[in-house]
N, C-alpha and C positions, 0 to 999 in steps of 0.2 A: 182463329187469329181474331183481335178484339184493337179496334183503333179506339185509343183511348187519348187524355189532355193532360201533359206534365207540366208543371208550373215554370221548371228550369226551361227546359225544352218545345214547346208548345205542342205538339200533334207526334203519335207514337204510337208504334204497332206491338201488342205484348199477348202472351200465350193464355188460355184458356180454362188452362189446365197445367199439369205436370205433365211432361214430354221427357222420355229418355234422351240421351246422348246420343247425337248424327243421326236422330228419327226426321225424316221430313216433313217439315209446316206446312207447306201448300206450293202448289206447282201453276201457272200461271197462262191456260192454255195461248198459244200463235195470234187467235185470231182475236184475241183482248188486248194483244199489243197494240200500242202507234208506234210505226216507223214507214221505213220508205218501204217497206213490202206491202203492209198494210192499207198503205193509204195512196197505193200506185193508183187504183181504178181514177178515185179522188183529183191526184192530182193530174193528171194524163184528161180528165173534166176541164180542169181548170187550166192547161198548159202550164204546170209547173215542175214538169218532170228533169229540169234542167238545173235544180236549184240544189243547194246542200241538205241534208237532213237537216239540219237545226233550220237553215230559211224555209224545208217545208213545214218543218213540225211547228214553226213560230207561225206561219200561213194560217195554217189549219186550228191554233186553240187563237192569234188575233179575229179572227173571224167568228170565232165563237163566241169570244167575249164582247164582238162588237154587235153581232146577229142574235145570239142566244138561241132561241128552238127553231129560229129559221133556218139556222145550218141544217143539213143533213148530215147529222153526228149518231145518228141511232149506228150500234151497238152502243158508244162510246162514251151519253151523255150522261149519265150516273156517275163517269170517271171524272171527265169535265166539271163536274156540278162540285166534284170532291176537294178540288186545288183551290190552292188559296186565293183566297178574297182579294189582297193585294200584297206587295212588295215593301210596302215602306220600310220595313226595316234594314232593307238589304242596301249598304252602302252605293250601289251601284243607280239607284231610285234615288237619293241624294244627291250626283252628280245631274244625274237627267233633270232632275225637277229645281234642279238648284236652290237647296236646301246646305247653303253656306253656312248654316250652325254648326251641323253635325259635321259636313267635310272638311272645315276649320281644326276639330277636335284628331284628328286623323295625323298621325306622323309622314313629313316627307315620303318613304321610301313606302307606305303602307297606300299614299295616293301615286307614286309611281305607277304600281303594281293595277292598281282599280283603274286607271289610263288605259293599261294597256288590257282590261277586261272590258273598256270602254270602246277602245275604237276596233275592236271584235263586233261588238252592239251594232256599231252606226254601221260600217263592213254590211252586217245580216240586215241592219234596217233598211239599208237604200236597197237590196236586193228585194224584200219582200214590200215595198212601197212602190216600187216599177211594176212592180204585179198589180198590189191592189193599191191605190192611190188612195184611197176613202179611209183606208186606216188611220189611225190616231195614232200618235205617240206614245201615249198612254199605253193602249192598248197590244199595240206590238212590243213595249218595255214588258209588261206584263207577262205575252206569252212568251218570249226569251228567256226571263228569268225563269219562269217555267221551265223549258228546254234544260237551259242550262243549269239549274238546281236538280233535276229532279232523275234523268234519263241517265241511260247506261248502258257500258257497253252491250253489243249483241252484232251477232254476225246476221248483215242482210242482204239477201241475192242480187238484190239492184241496188248496192253500193257501188258508183263509185273509184272511192279512196276509204284507207283506213276510220277515218274518220267519219264518214256515213255511218259507221256498225253502231247507229246507236236505237237507243227504244225506248220509249216511256212505258211502264208499265205499274199499274192499278195494283192496290195494294202492297206491294214491294217498296214503293215510293215515299209510304207513310213509316220506314223502318229510319232509324235515326242513327250517326255515324258514333261506330267508336273501333277505334286500331287496335281493340281483342277483338273485334266479329272477325267472322267467319270471310274469308272471299271465295263465294262462289262460283265466279267467273274467271275461271284457272280448268284447261286442258284436262288434272286430277280430278277435277270433282265430276265431270262431264263422263268421262272412261269408271267414274265410280258407279253410270247407271243413272245419274240426277241430269236430266234436261234443264238448261236452259230457257227460262227462270224461274229455278226452283231455291227454297232456304228450307235449311238442315238446322236441328237443335242444336247448339255447341255443344265442344266437349263436357261439359259441367253439365249440359242438360239444359230444362227449363222449367222455376218455377211456375203454378199458377200468378198469373196477373204481373210476370217479369219480361219486362220488354226487350225486344228482339232486334238487333242491334244488324247494320250494314255495315264494310269499308270501305268508307267512299275512296281512298288512298291515303300515304303515306304523306300527306301533305303537313304543313308546316302553319302554323296560327293566320300568321299574312296571307297563305294560300288559300284556306277557310273562310276566312273574312272576306275577300274581295272576290270570291267565285260562289258562297252558300251563305256568305250574311250572317258567319257566328265564328268564334272560338268553342278550342275544349281544351276541357282540364288537364289532358294530357296528350300532346302533342308534340312531334321532333322542336325542343327548344332550338327556332334556327329564324336568322334575319336576314333577310336580304336588303342588302345595300346600295343596289346599281346604280339610281338616281345620286346619289352623296360622288361613286366612284370616277362617272358620265360627268360630272361637273370638276374632277382632278383633272382630266385629261383635256375639259375644254379650255382649263386655265394655262394648262404646261405648254411647252415649247414646241414642237410637231406633238400636237396630241391628234390630231386629223390622220398623221402618219400611221402613229401607233396605233389609233384605231384600226386602219386598213391591216396593219403587222398581226395585230390580233383578231380580228376578224378572219383573217384569210388561214388560222391556224385553230380557228374554232375556240377563241379563250375573250369575246367579247361578251360582256353581260353574264347572266345569273350567275352572280356573286354573292355569297352568303358568310355570313358567322355562325357558331354550331357552339352550341354549350355541354355538347353530347356526341360523341363521348370523349373524357376531362382526360387534360384539361382543355381549356373554352379554346376553341382556333379559328381561324378565315378555313374558307373552302379550297380545296388544290389547284378552283378555276381563280380565284380573286391573288393569290400569294405571284403568278405571274405577270399578270396586268400592273400587281404595284411596283415589282422589279424592274418591268420595261418601264414606268410611268419615273424612272430615275437612271436612264439609258439614252446617253447622247446619242440621236443620229448620225453624228460625226464619226463616231466610235464602231470604226467598223470590226476591232475586237470584242467591244462589251456584248454590241449585235449578238457577235460569234457565239458569244460564250451564252446568252440570254436563251438562243438558239437551242442550249447545246441543255439547259436546265429546263428547256421545252420536253426536248427529246428525253431526259433522264438520265443525259452521259455526266453531267453535274448536277452538283450539291448544289453552286451557288455560282453568283457571277463573279465577286470579290467580296470579302469581309465589311467595304464599304457601301456597298448596294444594299448588303443584307441590313446594315444598319440604320440607312436610309430609309427602306421596304417597311422594316417593324418600326421606327418612328414614325410614319405614316402612317399606315395601321393604328395607336397608337395614338395619333391626332383624332382620325375618323372616329375611333370608337370613344373618348374621351367627347367629340362636340355631340353626339350621340349619347352617350351617358348622360350630361348635360340638359340637353333636350329632353330626354327622358322623364330626369327628377322636376324638371320645372312644369310638367304638362297633369303630372300624376297626383299632386293634393289636388288644384282644381276639379281633377275628375268625382276624385271621392267624393265630393257635396254632390255629384250627381248621378251616385250609383243607384240609387231609388228609380232611375227613369225607365230603367228595363233593360234586360238583355243588352242592348245595342250599344251604352256605354260599358256597362260591365265588359264587352270583348274587345272594345275600346282602349277600355284600363289594363285587362291584361295582356294588350301588345305592345302597349306601353312599360309596361313590368317588365314584359319581355327581354325589351332592346333595353334595358336599364340594367338587367340581372346580366344579359351576356354578352356586352359588355364593359362591363366593373370585371368579369371577370376576365375577359381578354386583359384587359389594363394592367390587370393585377400579377398575370401571367408575364406577361413584360418584362414589369417593373422585376420580377423575381427574375430573369432571364431563361427563364423556362422555352422552350424549343417549340416553335408551333409549327 
C-alpha cells in the first residue's frame, strides 16, 4: 500500500499493484493499535484509567503534541508523527478559535449540529484538563479531533461501555470515505476469517495506484461536515432542521408541555428532510412533531387522536390538522430555500479558496434543492 496526496481530498491510501477482488490487502497487528487495552499500562502510570476511551486517547495525543519526543511514545512515535499537523479546515476549530468569518458562512441548522459536537469536546476537554492542567486548549483540540475523525470501532477488553470500543489504527486511517466502500467492521467479515482490522480489496478488485476507501458510515453531508470536516459528492441527501422546529415549539402556546410529550414518546429532535427516495419528504419523526404543534392541550379528543397516529392506529388527527401540518412544513421549507438561495451566490466567488468553501457551498445547495422539492410536492398535493 502507498500513502498518496490527492488534490481534492488530501492524503489517501492507494494500491501499489493490481489486486484481485476480495483479496486481503493488509492486517494491522494488535500491538500497533492505540486503544484502552494497549494504553492500559500508560493509563495506570498516569492515573487516568477512569477516563473514557475518547478522553484517554485525547490525553495521550495531547501530551505527545505538547511534549513531543519527551513523551514515552515508542513504538507509536512513527504513527503519531504521521497525524495531521493541524485541523484549521475543521469547523470545530473555527468555533473554538472564534473564526467568525467561516462560522458566519454556515447555515443555522449546520451550526446547531456543530454546537453539539462542541459540547462533546467541552465535556472531554474538562476531563482531560482535570488530569493535565498544563495542556493548552490548542493541543487538546488537536488531539480530540484526531480521535474523533480517525478512530474506528474495535472491541476492547477493558471497555466499560459500547462507546469505549474504539481504536486508532496506523495506515488504515489514511483511507478516505466512500459510500461504496466495503464495511469491514461486521460479524460476517470476521466469520470469513479476516481479523479486525484487516482491509480487503473491493468486489471489482484494485488497479495499481487506485485509491482504497473506507466506509465511515451512512452519514448525511451535514454530519460528515461537522464530525469530519468534509462533504462527499455521493451522500444521502438529507437536511437536519432541529433548530428550526425547536424555535417553532418555543413560540407556540404550551410548547414546553408538547416537548415533554414528544420526549416521553421518543420523538423529540432528530428531525430531517430527505430527497431520496423520491418524492422528497419529511422524516417519520418530524410528522408527529408538526401534528402536535397544531393540537390544543385542552382538546383531549385531539390529543388522544394524536396518540393514535403515533401508535399507527390512525392516519391523521383530522383533515384540518393535516392541512396545518403541511402548511407549516411548507413555510419551514420556503424559509430554508430562500436562505440557501441568498447564500449560494456570494459563495460562488469564494469557491477557489479551498475544499472548506466547496463543502459549505454543497451544504447550502442541498438545503436549497431538498426544500424546493418538498415545497413543490406539497403544492402538487403529493402525499408526504
